[in-house]
C-alpha positions as CSV (number, residue, x, y, z in Angstrom):
1,M,184.2,193.6,153.5
2,I,187.5,193.7,150.9
3,S,188.9,191.2,153.2
4,L,185.5,189.3,154.2
5,V,185.3,188.4,149.9
6,W,189.5,187.2,150.4
7,W,189.0,185.4,153.0
8,R,185.7,183.2,151.6
9,K,187.4,182.6,148.9
10,L,190.3,180.8,150.1
11,G,189.9,177.5,150.5
12,R,189.6,175.5,153.8
13,Y,193.1,173.9,154.6
14,E,193.9,177.7,153.8
15,R,192.4,179.0,156.1
16,I,193.2,176.6,158.4
17,L,196.9,177.2,157.4
18,I,196.5,181.0,158.8
19,I,194.4,180.6,161.6
20,L,197.3,178.2,162.9
21,F,200.7,180.7,161.9
22,L,198.2,183.7,163.8
23,L,197.7,181.7,167.2
24,S,202.0,180.9,166.4
25,L,203.3,185.0,166.1
26,P,203.6,185.1,169.3
27,L,206.5,182.9,169.4
28,V,208.1,185.3,167.5
29,N,211.7,186.1,169.3
30,P,212.2,189.9,168.0
31,W,216.1,189.0,169.3
32,V,219.2,190.3,165.7
33,R,222.1,187.4,166.8
34,G,225.0,186.3,165.7
35,D,224.8,185.8,161.9
36,G,221.5,188.1,162.4
37,V,223.7,191.0,162.9
38,G,224.9,191.5,159.3
39,Y,222.3,190.6,157.7
40,Y,220.1,193.1,160.3
41,A,222.3,196.2,159.4
42,Y,221.6,196.2,156.4
43,A,218.4,197.4,157.0
44,R,218.5,199.2,160.0
45,A,222.2,201.9,158.5
46,L,220.7,202.2,155.2
47,T,216.4,203.0,156.5
48,L,218.1,205.0,159.6
49,D,221.3,206.2,158.5
50,H,221.1,206.1,154.8
51,N,224.7,204.1,154.7
52,L,226.3,201.8,155.0
53,Q,228.2,201.8,157.9
54,F,228.1,198.7,160.1
55,E,229.7,200.0,162.6
56,K,226.8,200.8,165.3
57,D,225.4,197.2,164.5
58,W,229.5,195.6,165.7
59,L,229.2,197.8,168.9
60,H,225.5,197.0,168.9
61,A,226.2,192.9,168.5
62,N,225.8,190.1,171.3
63,P,229.0,189.3,172.8
64,S,229.9,186.1,170.7
65,F,229.5,187.9,167.3
66,R,231.5,190.7,169.1
67,S,234.5,188.4,170.3
68,S,236.1,188.0,168.0
69,R,235.2,191.5,166.1
70,V,235.2,193.8,169.3
71,D,238.2,194.5,172.1
72,P,237.4,195.0,175.6
73,D,238.0,198.6,174.7
74,G,235.4,198.4,172.2
75,R,237.6,199.2,169.6
76,I,237.0,197.2,166.3
77,H,239.8,195.7,164.8
78,A,241.3,196.4,162.2
79,D,240.5,193.7,159.9
80,Q,237.2,193.5,159.9
81,Y,237.4,196.6,157.9
82,T,238.4,195.9,153.8
83,V,239.8,198.2,151.1
84,T,236.8,200.4,150.4
85,G,237.0,201.1,154.0
86,H,234.4,199.6,154.9
87,L,233.2,197.1,157.8
88,D,233.7,193.5,156.2
89,N,229.9,192.1,155.9
90,H,230.0,189.3,154.0
91,F,225.8,188.7,155.2
92,T,223.5,188.5,151.6
93,I,222.0,191.8,151.2
94,G,218.0,189.8,150.3
95,P,216.6,189.8,153.8
96,A,217.4,193.7,154.2
97,L,214.8,194.5,151.1
98,I,212.0,192.7,152.5
99,W,211.9,193.9,156.0
100,I,213.7,197.8,155.1
101,P,209.9,198.8,153.5
102,F,208.4,197.9,156.6
103,L,211.2,199.2,159.5
104,A,210.5,202.7,157.6
105,I,207.1,202.5,158.4
106,A,208.6,201.7,162.2
107,H,210.6,204.0,162.0
108,G,207.5,206.7,161.1
109,T,205.7,205.6,163.6
110,V,208.3,205.7,166.4
111,L,209.2,209.5,165.3
112,T,205.9,210.1,165.4
113,A,205.2,208.3,169.1
114,N,208.4,210.0,170.3
115,H,206.3,213.4,168.9
116,F,203.8,213.1,171.0
117,G,205.3,211.9,174.2
118,S,206.8,209.0,174.1
119,H,210.2,207.7,174.8
120,L,210.7,205.5,172.8
121,A,215.0,205.0,170.9
122,A,215.0,205.2,167.3
123,D,218.5,204.2,166.2
124,G,216.6,201.0,165.0
125,Y,217.3,198.7,168.3
126,S,214.5,199.3,170.3
127,W,211.3,197.2,170.3
128,P,208.8,198.2,167.6
129,Y,211.8,197.9,165.0
130,L,212.5,194.7,166.5
131,D,209.2,192.6,166.2
132,T,208.5,194.1,163.3
133,M,212.0,192.4,161.8
134,A,210.7,189.3,163.3
135,I,207.4,189.4,162.5
136,V,207.9,190.2,158.9
137,T,210.7,187.0,159.1
138,A,207.5,184.7,160.3
139,L,205.1,186.1,157.3
140,C,207.6,185.0,155.0
141,G,208.5,181.8,156.2
142,F,204.8,181.0,156.3
143,A,204.2,183.0,152.9
144,G,206.6,180.2,151.8
145,L,204.6,177.3,153.4
146,L,201.4,178.8,151.6
147,I,203.4,178.7,148.0
148,S,204.6,175.2,149.0
149,F,201.2,173.9,149.3
150,Q,199.7,176.1,146.4
151,L,202.6,174.0,143.9
152,A,202.1,170.5,146.1
153,R,197.4,170.3,145.7
154,K,198.3,171.1,141.8
155,Y,199.2,167.9,141.9
156,F,197.9,165.3,144.7
157,P,194.8,166.2,147.3
158,E,194.7,168.9,149.3
159,R,194.4,166.4,152.7
160,W,198.4,165.3,151.6
161,A,199.2,168.6,150.3
162,F,198.0,170.3,153.4
163,L,199.9,167.6,155.8
164,A,203.1,168.2,154.3
165,V,203.1,171.9,154.9
166,L,201.9,170.7,158.8
167,G,204.9,168.2,158.8
168,I,207.8,170.7,157.0
169,W,206.8,173.3,159.2
170,L,206.4,170.9,162.5
171,A,209.4,169.1,161.5
172,S,212.8,170.4,159.9
173,S,214.2,173.4,160.4
174,L,212.6,176.2,159.2
175,P,211.0,177.2,162.9
176,V,213.8,177.9,164.3
177,Y,214.3,180.1,161.4
178,M,210.8,181.1,161.3
179,Y,210.6,181.6,164.4
180,F,213.6,182.4,167.3
181,N,216.3,183.3,165.2
182,P,214.4,185.5,162.8
183,S,217.3,187.8,161.8
184,W,218.9,185.5,159.9
185,S,218.7,184.7,156.0
186,H,216.6,181.1,156.4
187,A,213.1,182.1,156.3
188,Q,213.5,184.8,153.6
189,S,215.5,182.2,151.5
190,A,212.4,179.2,152.2
191,F,210.0,182.2,151.2
192,A,211.8,183.0,148.1
193,V,213.0,180.1,146.9
194,A,209.0,178.5,146.7
195,L,207.7,182.5,144.9
196,F,210.8,181.4,141.7
197,L,209.6,177.2,142.1
198,W,205.8,177.8,142.5
199,Y,205.7,180.5,139.2
200,W,207.9,178.3,136.9
201,D,205.6,175.7,137.2
202,R,202.5,178.0,136.7
203,T,204.4,179.3,133.8
204,R,206.9,176.3,132.2
205,T,204.3,175.3,129.8
206,V,203.6,177.9,127.8
207,R,205.1,181.6,129.4
208,T,205.0,185.6,127.8
209,W,207.0,188.1,127.7
210,R,205.7,189.5,131.0
211,Q,206.5,186.0,133.0
212,W,209.7,185.8,131.5
213,C,210.7,189.3,132.8
214,L,208.4,188.7,136.2
215,L,210.1,184.9,136.6
216,G,214.0,186.8,135.8
217,L,213.1,189.4,139.2
218,M,211.7,185.9,141.5
219,G,215.0,184.5,140.4
220,G,217.3,187.5,141.0
221,L,215.5,187.8,144.6
222,M,215.9,184.3,145.0
223,M,219.8,184.9,144.9
224,D,220.0,188.0,147.1
225,M,218.6,186.1,149.6
226,Y,220.7,183.0,149.6
227,Y,224.0,182.5,146.9
228,I,223.8,179.2,146.5
229,N,220.0,179.5,145.3
230,V,221.7,179.6,142.2
231,I,221.2,176.8,141.3
232,F,217.7,176.4,140.7
233,L,218.7,179.2,137.3
234,L,218.6,175.3,136.5
235,L,215.2,175.4,135.9
236,P,214.2,178.0,133.2
237,A,217.0,177.0,131.7
238,F,215.9,173.7,131.3
239,D,213.0,174.9,129.7
240,I,215.1,176.5,127.1
241,A,216.9,173.0,126.7
242,K,213.9,171.1,126.0
243,K,212.5,174.1,123.6
244,L,214.8,173.3,121.7
245,S,215.4,170.1,121.7
246,L,212.3,169.6,120.0
247,A,212.5,173.1,117.9
248,M,215.3,170.7,116.5
249,R,213.2,167.9,115.5
250,Q,211.4,170.4,113.2
251,T,214.5,172.1,111.2
252,S,211.6,173.6,108.4
253,S,211.1,175.8,111.3
254,F,213.5,175.2,113.6
255,L,214.4,179.4,114.2
256,N,210.7,180.5,114.6
257,H,209.9,177.8,117.4
258,M,213.3,179.2,119.3
259,K,212.7,182.8,118.7
260,K,209.7,184.0,121.8
261,P,212.0,181.3,123.9
262,A,215.1,183.2,123.2
263,C,213.9,186.3,123.3
264,G,212.0,185.1,126.5
265,S,215.1,183.7,127.9
266,G,217.2,188.0,127.3
267,L,214.3,189.3,128.9
268,F,214.4,186.8,132.0
269,T,218.4,187.8,132.5
270,V,218.0,191.1,132.2
271,A,215.3,191.5,135.0
272,L,216.8,188.5,137.0
273,L,219.8,191.7,136.8
274,I,217.8,194.2,138.0
275,A,216.7,192.5,140.6
276,F,219.9,191.3,141.6
277,S,221.6,194.6,141.5
278,P,221.7,195.0,145.2
279,T,223.8,192.5,145.9
280,L,225.9,194.1,142.9
281,V,226.2,197.3,143.7
282,T,226.2,196.4,148.4
283,R,229.4,194.0,147.0
284,D,230.9,196.5,144.9
285,L,231.0,199.4,147.6
286,I,231.4,197.0,150.5
287,Y,234.7,194.9,148.4
288,G,235.7,197.3,145.3
289,S,233.8,194.1,143.2
290,F,230.5,193.2,142.1
291,F,231.5,189.7,142.0
292,A,233.4,190.4,145.0
293,T,231.4,187.7,147.7
294,G,232.8,188.1,150.9
295,Y,233.2,184.3,150.6
296,D,237.1,182.3,150.4
297,P,237.2,180.5,147.7
298,N,239.2,178.3,149.4
299,L,236.3,177.0,151.5
300,W,235.1,175.0,149.0
301,H,236.4,171.8,148.4
302,P,234.6,170.6,145.5
303,L,237.8,166.9,145.2
304,N,236.8,165.7,148.8
305,P,233.1,166.9,149.1
306,S,231.6,165.9,153.1
307,W,228.7,163.5,150.9
308,G,227.6,160.9,154.5
309,R,228.4,163.8,156.7
310,V,226.3,166.5,155.4
311,L,223.2,163.5,156.2
312,F,223.6,161.8,158.9
313,S,226.2,163.5,161.3
314,S,225.5,163.7,164.4
315,D,227.8,166.9,163.7
316,H,223.6,168.6,162.4
317,G,223.8,165.9,159.8
318,L,220.0,166.7,157.6
319,F,219.0,163.3,158.4
320,S,220.0,162.6,161.8
321,W,218.8,166.4,163.1
322,T,215.7,166.1,160.9
323,P,214.5,162.5,159.5
324,I,211.3,163.5,158.5
325,L,213.3,165.6,155.1
326,F,214.8,161.6,154.6
327,A,211.2,161.0,153.7
328,S,210.5,164.1,151.7
329,L,213.1,163.4,149.1
330,I,212.0,159.5,148.8
331,G,208.5,161.3,147.9
332,L,210.1,162.5,144.9
333,I,210.7,158.8,143.5
334,F,207.0,159.0,143.5
335,L,206.7,162.5,141.8
336,W,208.6,160.9,138.8
337,L,205.1,159.0,138.6
338,R,202.9,162.2,138.1
339,D,205.0,164.6,135.8
340,R,208.3,163.1,135.0
341,F,209.9,166.6,133.2
342,L,209.2,168.4,136.9
343,A,210.6,165.2,138.7
344,A,213.8,164.8,136.7
345,T,214.3,168.9,137.3
346,I,213.3,169.5,140.5
347,S,215.8,166.6,141.4
348,V,219.0,168.0,139.6
349,A,218.7,171.2,141.1
350,V,218.6,169.2,145.1
351,A,221.0,167.4,144.3
352,G,223.2,170.3,142.6
353,F,221.9,172.3,145.8
354,Y,223.4,169.4,148.2
355,F,226.8,169.0,146.6
356,S,227.9,172.8,147.0
357,I,226.9,172.3,150.4
358,A,228.8,168.6,150.8
359,A,231.5,171.1,149.3
360,Y,231.8,173.8,152.0
361,V,234.8,173.0,154.7
362,N,231.5,174.5,157.3
363,W,229.0,172.1,156.1
364,D,227.6,171.8,159.0
365,G,226.5,175.7,159.8
366,I,228.8,175.8,162.3
367,S,226.0,177.2,164.7
368,S,222.6,175.6,163.3
369,Y,220.1,173.8,164.2
370,G,219.8,170.2,161.9
371,N,222.1,171.2,159.1
372,R,220.3,175.0,157.9
373,F,221.6,175.4,154.5
374,F,218.9,173.0,153.1
375,V,215.6,175.7,154.7
376,S,216.2,176.7,151.0
377,L,214.8,173.6,150.1
378,T,211.6,174.2,152.3
379,P,209.5,173.7,148.9
380,V,211.4,170.8,147.5
381,F,210.3,169.3,150.8
382,V,206.6,170.1,151.2
383,L,206.0,168.8,147.4
384,G,208.3,165.1,148.2
385,L,206.3,164.8,151.5
386,A,203.7,165.1,150.0
387,S,203.9,163.0,147.2
388,L,204.9,160.3,149.4
389,L,202.1,160.9,151.6
390,S,199.8,160.7,148.8
391,A,201.4,157.0,147.4
392,Q,201.2,155.8,151.0
393,E,197.0,156.0,150.6
394,K,196.7,152.7,148.6
395,L,198.0,150.7,151.6
396,W,195.1,151.1,153.4
397,R,191.2,150.2,153.2
398,N,190.3,153.4,153.3
399,R,191.4,156.7,152.7
400,N,190.4,158.1,156.6
401,S,193.0,155.2,157.6
402,A,196.4,155.8,155.6
403,I,195.0,160.0,157.2
404,A,194.5,158.3,161.0
405,V,198.5,156.9,159.8
406,A,199.9,159.6,158.4
407,S,199.2,162.1,160.8
408,A,200.1,160.0,163.9
409,V,204.0,159.7,162.0
410,L,203.4,163.4,161.7
411,V,203.0,163.4,165.6
412,L,205.9,162.1,165.5
413,F,208.7,163.6,163.7
414,A,207.2,167.0,165.2
415,V,206.7,165.8,168.7
416,W,211.1,164.7,167.8
417,N,211.8,167.8,167.0
418,F,210.3,169.6,169.0
419,G,212.5,168.3,172.0
420,M,215.6,168.6,169.3
421,M,214.6,172.4,169.8
422,F,214.5,172.9,172.7
423,Q,217.7,170.9,173.1
424,W,219.1,173.1,171.5
425,G,218.3,175.6,172.2
426,M,218.5,175.5,175.6
427,H,221.7,174.2,175.4
428,L,220.9,171.0,176.6
429,I,223.5,170.1,173.2
430,P,226.2,171.6,172.1
431,E,225.2,175.0,169.8
432,R,228.1,173.6,167.4
433,G,229.7,170.2,166.9
434,S,228.9,167.0,167.5
435,V,226.5,165.7,169.6
436,S,225.8,162.2,171.6
437,W,222.9,160.3,170.4
438,S,222.8,158.4,173.6
439,E,222.4,161.3,176.0
440,V,220.0,163.2,173.3
441,I,217.7,160.2,173.3
442,S,218.1,160.7,177.1
443,N,217.7,164.1,177.1
444,Q,214.6,163.6,175.0
445,V,213.5,160.2,177.7
446,R,214.0,162.5,180.6
447,I,214.5,166.2,181.0
448,V,212.6,167.7,178.2
449,P,209.4,166.7,179.8
450,S,209.6,168.0,182.8
451,K,211.5,170.9,182.2
452,I,209.6,172.4,178.9
453,A,207.1,173.5,180.2
454,G,208.7,176.0,182.3
455,S,210.7,176.9,180.0
456,L,208.0,177.5,177.6
457,E,206.4,180.3,180.5
458,Q,209.8,182.1,180.9
459,Y,209.5,182.6,177.5
460,F,206.3,183.8,176.8
461,T,207.0,186.2,180.7
462,G,210.9,186.7,181.2
463,R,211.5,186.4,178.1
464,H,214.9,188.8,178.0
465,G,216.6,187.4,181.1
466,L,216.0,184.1,179.4
467,M,218.0,185.0,176.1
468,Q,220.5,186.9,178.2
469,R,221.0,183.4,179.5
470,I,221.2,181.4,177.0
471,E,223.6,183.9,175.2
472,R,226.0,183.5,178.4
473,E,226.4,179.7,177.7
474,D,227.1,180.1,174.2
475,L,229.8,182.3,175.1
476,R,230.6,179.5,177.5
477,Q,230.5,177.0,175.3
478,L,232.2,178.5,172.6
479,G,235.2,179.3,175.0
480,E,235.1,176.0,175.7
481,I,235.5,175.3,171.8
482,N,238.0,177.8,171.3
483,D,240.4,176.9,174.1
484,S,240.5,173.3,173.4
485,T,243.6,172.1,170.8
486,A,241.8,168.8,169.6
487,Q,239.3,171.2,166.9
488,P,240.6,172.8,163.8
489,A,240.4,176.5,163.1
490,R,236.7,177.2,161.4
491,A,235.8,179.6,159.1
492,K,233.4,182.8,160.4
493,E,229.5,181.4,160.6
């Protein structure tokens, strides 16, 4: 009854999005590989072993992850251990914080089922655990999209907010990390940033002390997911700066005007540190310092950023691989006409995020679909695309023409993206490094249409075998990279 009342309160577009998400759930791929081994290790070890010893996870990992960490006899290399005797797990604990409650339920269910005669492995790797992890990740990605819809429709008509969500959902890097690689952190990061951005915008005019605390908790969770999300803390900082500027114009009551924002920012900081404490504690336990990330600071070159390659390179360039995101960022120009403060603050945050990635030596994400780092900006892309779609409506004689043209263009973006995802996932193009655009276009026209149906059938009916074949091909390509003297040494993924 409660669910029926809730459903009736939803708008038409929200219902459509929920139905589409439910229909997409068979796409979730309960697979832990690559970076996902490190992320999932926190959830499995804490839920089942109640510690931060990750040996089981390293030994159980996919071959390409194990190849540089475990010798052929199954012994973990000594250089994998830190000064505290823990394995070097530099990945963030944020995704595990979301998975753990659900994995605990799955573990209890497995133990109960085994008590009544089932024979499920209660080790964190059998299907109840991995399916749970994958579904929760998909839910996080969808929640991020739904929250982004709520934000976009505040400033633009619902029809454009809806189409913007569909565009980013289908034509960006998000679906790879929402469905195909669910053990990575990007879908959860998109959710956390969307939640923080939405709540910051909702409360930025007048914010109570309770709301400052909630915003701080959301900010800490956002940083737990991905360290670079700290850039978005600029948004409440701009709030304080704006109030400070207004207070300085009224010198007679300066202290009265600043008292509440000062107290609020203090509460925000305390709540932020509380929510970020899981990261601080795990850094101390693993590396012996609350402020050690596990990443080499020499991996950042702020004086020599790769400005253009991050966006346009054939090596996982943001716009070259997922061109819809170029349109999304152009849309921020039109957002300026609706709300200058919102457009300015978001643009500064995006610029800071962009600089942080451009200054990183592995700006291409190494093994990445598109530029995966920017998945965190999903709510910004939705907002920008909604802004652009709303602006283009004025070019047409009527609303229906505008919707038809916009929908057709978004379909083209989505078709391109599905073809690219298929090529990347099936190793028709290299998973790492640059691609040949002539080969990509040729594959899009000749190979993808003929092979995608059979591969999708295998994805649904023989997924385990398909994943093994993909992993073998990945090992082959990785071996070719390692054997090539022309390739520079790369940092760990």
